[in-house]
TORPA-4810 file (N, C-alpha, C, O; in nm, 3 decimals):
<nodes>
NODE_1_3.164_3.208_10.149_3.106_3.229_10.018_3.047_3.369_10.012_2.972_3.409_10.101_M
NODE_2_3.079_3.442_9.909_3.027_3.577_9.892_2.891_3.573_9.822_2.869_3.497_9.728_L
NODE_3_2.804_3.657_9.869_2.672_3.671_9.807_2.676_3.795_9.719_2.702_3.905_9.767_R
NODE_4_2.651_3.777_9.593_2.655_3.889_9.501_2.525_3.969_9.512_2.416_3.915_9.494_S
NODE_5_2.538_4.096_9.542_2.421_4.182_9.547_2.462_4.327_9.537_2.581_4.359_9.536_N
NODE_6_2.362_4.413_9.530_2.389_4.555_9.510_2.461_4.619_9.629_2.520_4.726_9.614_R
NODE_7_2.458_4.556_9.744_2.519_4.615_9.862_2.654_4.552_9.898_2.711_4.586_10.001_Y
NODE_8_2.704_4.464_9.817_2.835_4.402_9.838_2.850_4.342_9.977_2.946_4.372_10.049_S
NODE_9_2.756_4.260_10.015_2.758_4.197_10.147_2.809_4.054_10.138_2.777_3.980_10.046_L
NODE_10_2.890_4.018_10.237_2.929_3.878_10.245_2.840_3.810_10.349_2.760_3.876_10.416_N
NODE_11_2.852_3.679_10.361_2.764_3.602_10.450_2.776_3.646_10.596_2.676_3.645_10.668_N
NODE_12_2.895_3.684_10.640_2.912_3.729_10.779_2.836_3.859_10.805_2.772_3.875_10.909_D
NODE_13_2.842_3.951_10.710_2.770_4.078_10.725_2.620_4.053_10.724_2.546_4.113_10.801_V
NODE_14_2.576_3.965_10.637_2.433_3.932_10.630_2.386_3.872_10.762_2.281_3.911_10.813_I
NODE_15_2.463_3.780_10.818_2.427_3.721_10.948_2.421_3.829_11.055_2.329_3.830_11.138_R
NODE_16_2.518_3.920_11.054_2.522_4.029_11.150_2.399_4.118_11.137_2.339_4.158_11.237_N
NODE_17_2.362_4.151_11.014_2.244_4.234_10.990_2.117_4.164_11.038_2.028_4.228_11.095_L
NODE_18_2.109_4.034_11.016_1.991_3.959_11.062_1.983_3.957_11.215_1.875_3.963_11.272_K
NODE_19_2.098_3.949_11.280_2.099_3.956_11.427_2.051_4.093_11.475_1.974_4.103_11.570_L
NODE_20_2.097_4.197_11.408_2.051_4.332_11.442_1.901_4.345_11.420_1.831_4.405_11.502_H
NODE_21_1.853_4.290_11.311_1.710_4.297_11.281_1.629_4.234_11.394_1.529_4.291_11.439_K
NODE_22_1.671_4.118_11.438_1.601_4.049_11.548_1.605_4.132_11.675_1.507_4.140_11.749_K
NODE_23_1.719_4.195_11.701_1.736_4.279_11.819_1.644_4.401_11.817_1.602_4.449_11.923_E
NODE_24_1.613_4.451_11.699_1.532_4.572_11.686_1.382_4.544_11.688_1.302_4.637_11.700_L
NODE_25_1.343_4.420_11.677_1.201_4.387_11.675_1.140_4.408_11.813_1.205_4.387_11.915_E
NODE_26_1.015_4.447_11.813_0.944_4.461_11.940_0.874_4.593_11.952_0.885_4.680_11.865_G
NODE_27_0.801_4.608_12.060_0.723_4.731_12.081_0.811_4.847_12.124_0.931_4.831_12.150_P
NODE_28_0.751_4.963_12.130_0.821_5.080_12.184_0.868_5.051_12.325_0.802_4.976_12.398_L
NODE_29_0.978_5.108_12.366_1.023_5.091_12.504_0.915_5.140_12.601_0.843_5.235_12.571_P
NODE_30_0.906_5.076_12.714_0.799_5.108_12.809_0.808_5.251_12.861_0.706_5.308_12.902_S
NODE_31_0.926_5.310_12.861_0.938_5.446_12.914_0.918_5.554_12.807_0.932_5.672_12.837_D
NODE_32_0.886_5.515_12.683_0.861_5.615_12.578_0.737_5.698_12.611_0.736_5.819_12.590_A
NODE_33_0.633_5.633_12.661_0.512_5.705_12.700_0.537_5.800_12.815_0.483_5.911_12.817_G
NODE_34_0.619_5.758_12.909_0.655_5.845_13.024_0.732_5.967_12.976_0.710_6.078_13.023_K
NODE_35_0.823_5.943_12.881_0.899_6.053_12.822_0.803_6.154_12.760_0.817_6.275_12.779_F
NODE_36_0.705_6.103_12.687_0.607_6.189_12.622_0.523_6.265_12.725_0.495_6.383_12.708_E
NODE_37_0.485_6.197_12.832_0.407_6.263_12.938_0.489_6.373_13.006_0.440_6.483_13.030_E
NODE_38_0.614_6.340_13.035_0.699_6.436_13.106_0.731_6.559_13.022_0.753_6.667_13.076_D
NODE_39_0.733_6.544_12.893_0.765_6.655_12.804_0.646_6.685_12.712_0.662_6.706_12.592_F
NODE_40_0.528_6.686_12.771_0.404_6.709_12.697_0.417_6.833_12.609_0.459_6.940_12.654_E
NODE_41_0.380_6.816_12.487_0.389_6.927_12.392_0.524_6.937_12.324_0.537_7.002_12.220_G
NODE_42_0.625_6.873_12.382_0.759_6.880_12.323_0.804_6.745_12.269_0.902_6.739_12.194_A
NODE_43_0.735_6.638_12.305_0.779_6.506_12.263_0.659_6.422_12.220_0.549_6.435_12.271_A
NODE_44_0.685_6.335_12.124_0.580_6.248_12.073_0.637_6.108_12.052_0.729_6.089_11.972_C
NODE_45_0.583_6.010_12.125_0.630_5.873_12.111_0.615_5.825_11.967_0.691_5.740_11.922_A
NODE_46_0.519_5.879_11.894_0.500_5.842_11.754_0.622_5.873_11.669_0.650_5.801_11.573_G
NODE_47_0.694_5.978_11.703_0.815_6.012_11.628_0.924_5.907_11.651_0.999_5.873_11.559_D
NODE_48_0.932_5.857_11.773_1.029_5.750_11.800_0.992_5.626_11.720_1.077_5.563_11.656_F
NODE_49_0.864_5.591_11.725_0.817_5.474_11.650_0.844_5.490_11.501_0.889_5.396_11.436_Y
NODE_50_0.818_5.608_11.449_0.841_5.634_11.306_0.990_5.617_11.272_1.024_5.558_11.169_E
NODE_51_1.077_5.669_11.358_1.221_5.656_11.334_1.264_5.510_11.341_1.341_5.463_11.257_Y
NODE_52_1.214_5.438_11.442_1.251_5.297_11.456_1.205_5.219_11.333_1.279_5.135_11.282_F
NODE_53_1.084_5.245_11.286_1.031_5.178_11.168_1.113_5.214_11.043_1.136_5.130_10.957_A
NODE_54_1.156_5.339_11.035_1.238_5.385_10.923_1.370_5.307_10.917_1.410_5.262_10.810_F
NODE_55_1.437_5.293_11.030_1.564_5.220_11.033_1.541_5.072_11.000_1.616_5.014_10.921_V
NODE_56_1.439_5.013_11.059_1.409_4.872_11.031_1.372_4.852_10.884_1.413_4.753_10.823_C
NODE_57_1.296_4.943_10.828_1.260_4.933_10.687_1.382_4.945_10.597_1.392_4.875_10.496_G
NODE_58_1.473_5.033_10.634_1.598_5.048_10.557_1.680_4.920_10.565_1.739_4.877_10.466_S
NODE_59_1.684_4.860_10.682_1.754_4.733_10.700_1.691_4.625_10.613_1.761_4.543_10.553_L
NODE_60_1.559_4.624_10.606_1.489_4.527_10.521_1.526_4.543_10.373_1.543_4.445_10.302_D
NODE_61_1.538_4.668_10.328_1.578_4.691_10.189_1.714_4.628_10.161_1.733_4.561_10.060_F
NODE_62_1.809_4.649_10.252_1.944_4.595_10.232_1.942_4.443_10.236_2.001_4.378_10.150_V
NODE_63_1.873_4.386_10.336_1.868_4.240_10.345_1.797_4.177_10.226_1.832_4.066_10.186_L
NODE_64_1.700_4.245_10.170_1.627_4.193_10.054_1.698_4.223_9.922_1.651_4.185_9.815_A
NODE_65_1.811_4.293_9.930_1.888_4.329_9.812_1.805_4.414_9.715_1.812_4.397_9.593_N
NODE_66_1.727_4.505_9.771_1.641_4.592_9.690_1.694_4.735_9.693_1.752_4.779_9.792_K
NODE_67_1.673_4.803_9.585_1.715_4.943_9.575_1.633_5.029_9.670_1.510_5.029_9.664_Q
NODE_68_1.700_5.100_9.757_1.634_5.189_9.851_1.599_5.320_9.780_1.682_5.373_9.706_M
NODE_69_1.478_5.371_9.801_1.443_5.500_9.740_1.544_5.609_9.778_1.594_5.613_9.891_P
NODE_70_1.571_5.697_9.685_1.672_5.801_9.706_1.642_5.886_9.830_1.733_5.918_9.907_A
NODE_71_1.518_5.921_9.849_1.481_6.004_9.965_1.510_5.930_10.097_1.554_5.991_10.194_R
NODE_72_1.484_5.801_10.098_1.511_5.721_10.217_1.661_5.710_10.242_1.708_5.723_10.355_Q
NODE_73_1.737_5.686_10.134_1.884_5.680_10.148_1.938_5.809_10.205_2.023_5.809_10.294_R
NODE_74_1.888_5.921_10.153_1.935_6.051_10.200_1.903_6.071_10.348_1.986_6.121_10.424_K
NODE_75_1.783_6.033_10.389_1.743_6.048_10.529_1.825_5.957_10.620_1.847_5.989_10.737_A
NODE_76_1.869_5.843_10.568_1.946_5.748_10.648_2.079_5.807_10.696_2.137_5.760_10.793_L
NODE_77_2.126_5.909_10.629_2.251_5.973_10.668_2.233_6.066_10.788_2.330_6.124_10.837_Y
NODE_78_2.110_6.079_10.836_2.083_6.168_10.949_2.047_6.087_11.072_1.975_5.987_11.063_K
NODE_79_2.098_6.131_11.186_2.066_6.066_11.312_1.924_6.103_11.354_1.860_6.187_11.291_S
NODE_80_1.876_6.039_11.458_1.742_6.071_11.510_1.730_6.220_11.538_1.631_6.282_11.499_F
NODE_81_1.828_6.277_11.604_1.820_6.417_11.643_1.838_6.513_11.525_1.800_6.630_11.534_F
NODE_82_1.894_6.465_11.416_1.901_6.546_11.294_1.769_6.540_11.217_1.726_6.639_11.157_E
NODE_83_1.705_6.423_11.220_1.576_6.410_11.153_1.464_6.477_11.232_1.367_6.526_11.175_L
NODE_84_1.479_6.480_11.364_1.379_6.539_11.453_1.447_6.644_11.540_1.464_6.624_11.661_Y
NODE_85_1.484_6.756_11.481_1.560_6.857_11.556_1.482_6.916_11.673_1.543_6.975_11.763_P
NODE_86_1.351_6.901_11.674_1.273_6.953_11.786_1.306_6.882_11.917_1.269_6.931_12.024_Q
NODE_87_1.375_6.766_11.910_1.412_6.694_12.032_1.556_6.718_12.076_1.599_6.664_12.178_Y
NODE_88_1.628_6.799_12.003_1.769_6.822_12.034_1.789_6.869_12.178_1.882_6.825_12.245_A
NODE_89_1.702_6.958_12.225_1.716_7.009_12.360_1.682_6.903_12.466_1.711_6.922_12.584_Q
NODE_90_1.620_6.792_12.423_1.582_6.686_12.517_1.683_6.571_12.518_1.665_6.474_12.592_L
NODE_91_1.786_6.582_12.438_1.884_6.473_12.424_1.942_6.431_12.559_1.949_6.312_12.589_K
NODE_92_1.982_6.526_12.640_2.041_6.494_12.770_1.939_6.435_12.866_1.976_6.358_12.955_N
NODE_93_1.812_6.468_12.849_1.706_6.416_12.936_1.684_6.267_12.915_1.628_6.200_13.001_A
NODE_94_1.728_6.215_12.802_1.708_6.073_12.773_1.776_5.982_12.875_1.737_5.866_12.888_L
NODE_95_1.876_6.030_12.944_1.943_5.947_13.044_1.846_5.903_13.154_1.870_5.802_13.220_T
NODE_96_1.738_5.978_13.173_1.637_5.942_13.273_1.537_5.839_13.219_1.448_5.795_13.291_D
NODE_97_1.553_5.799_13.093_1.464_5.703_13.028_1.551_5.596_12.964_1.569_5.593_12.842_Y
NODE_98_1.605_5.506_13.047_1.709_5.413_12.998_1.664_5.320_12.885_1.742_5.293_12.794_P
NODE_99_1.541_5.272_12.888_1.496_5.182_12.781_1.488_5.258_12.648_1.533_5.208_12.545_E
NODE_100_1.430_5.375_12.651_1.420_5.456_12.530_1.558_5.494_12.479_1.584_5.489_12.359_L
NODE_101_1.644_5.533_12.569_1.780_5.570_12.532_1.854_5.452_12.467_1.921_5.469_12.365_S
NODE_102_1.840_5.334_12.527_1.904_5.214_12.470_1.848_5.183_12.331_1.923_5.147_12.239_R
NODE_103_1.717_5.197_12.316_1.654_5.166_12.187_1.699_5.264_12.079_1.725_5.224_11.966_E
NODE_104_1.707_5.390_12.114_1.757_5.488_12.017_1.902_5.453_11.980_1.940_5.459_11.864_I
NODE_105_1.981_5.416_12.080_2.120_5.377_12.055_2.131_5.256_11.963_2.215_5.255_11.873_G
NODE_106_2.047_5.156_11.985_2.048_5.037_11.898_2.018_5.076_11.753_2.086_5.034_11.660_R
NODE_107_1.915_5.157_11.737_1.876_5.198_11.602_1.983_5.287_11.538_2.006_5.280_11.418_H
NODE_108_2.047_5.369_11.618_2.157_5.453_11.565_2.273_5.367_11.518_2.332_5.395_11.413_E
NODE_109_2.307_5.264_11.594_2.417_5.176_11.553_2.384_5.107_11.421_2.470_5.098_11.332_R
NODE_110_2.262_5.059_11.407_2.221_4.994_11.282_2.220_5.096_11.168_2.262_5.065_11.057_V
NODE_111_2.171_5.215_11.197_2.168_5.320_11.093_2.309_5.349_11.044_2.332_5.358_10.923_R
NODE_112_2.404_5.363_11.136_2.544_5.390_11.096_2.603_5.273_11.017_2.678_5.294_10.922_R
NODE_113_2.568_5.151_11.056_2.614_5.034_10.982_2.557_5.035_10.840_2.628_5.007_10.743_L
NODE_114_2.429_5.069_10.827_2.369_5.076_10.695_2.433_5.186_10.610_2.454_5.167_10.490_L
NODE_115_2.464_5.297_10.671_2.532_5.405_10.598_2.667_5.357_10.548_2.705_5.385_10.434_V
NODE_116_2.740_5.284_10.632_2.871_5.234_10.588_2.854_5.135_10.473_2.936_5.133_10.382_S
NODE_117_2.749_5.055_10.476_2.721_4.963_10.366_2.687_5.039_10.239_2.734_5.004_10.131_I
NODE_118_2.605_5.142_10.251_2.570_5.224_10.134_2.693_5.291_10.075_2.704_5.305_9.953_L
NODE_119_2.784_5.333_10.161_2.904_5.402_10.115_3.001_5.307_10.043_3.084_5.352_9.964_N
NODE_120_2.991_5.177_10.069_3.079_5.079_10.004_3.024_5.031_9.871_3.091_4.957_9.798_K
NODE_121_2.906_5.073_9.839_2.837_5.031_9.718_2.921_5.045_9.595_2.876_5.013_9.485_K
</nodes>
């Protein structure tokens, strides 16, 4: 059965999005603080938290069938490293922080899925 909404989602996609939402819930990865300590002055765990909250909030808009603000939609088209270019030089260092790296990857996958949903509108 198709669910009529602004994002043209069917029940399978909705179930998939809800699974992603559950997967994204939780605190910052335990190695985010270590990353911040190791790159003092160059990294801020708060930026990771802000990005994670941004992706989860965008997911909530889609699941609630609510119009996402234009500024938020526009930002959703950018990856973490595009939104926070000050971390671009630290991208390769993330391999030493597996939990943080995995969490960024999870949020990136959901962000790309949301972008594909927005593009099908």
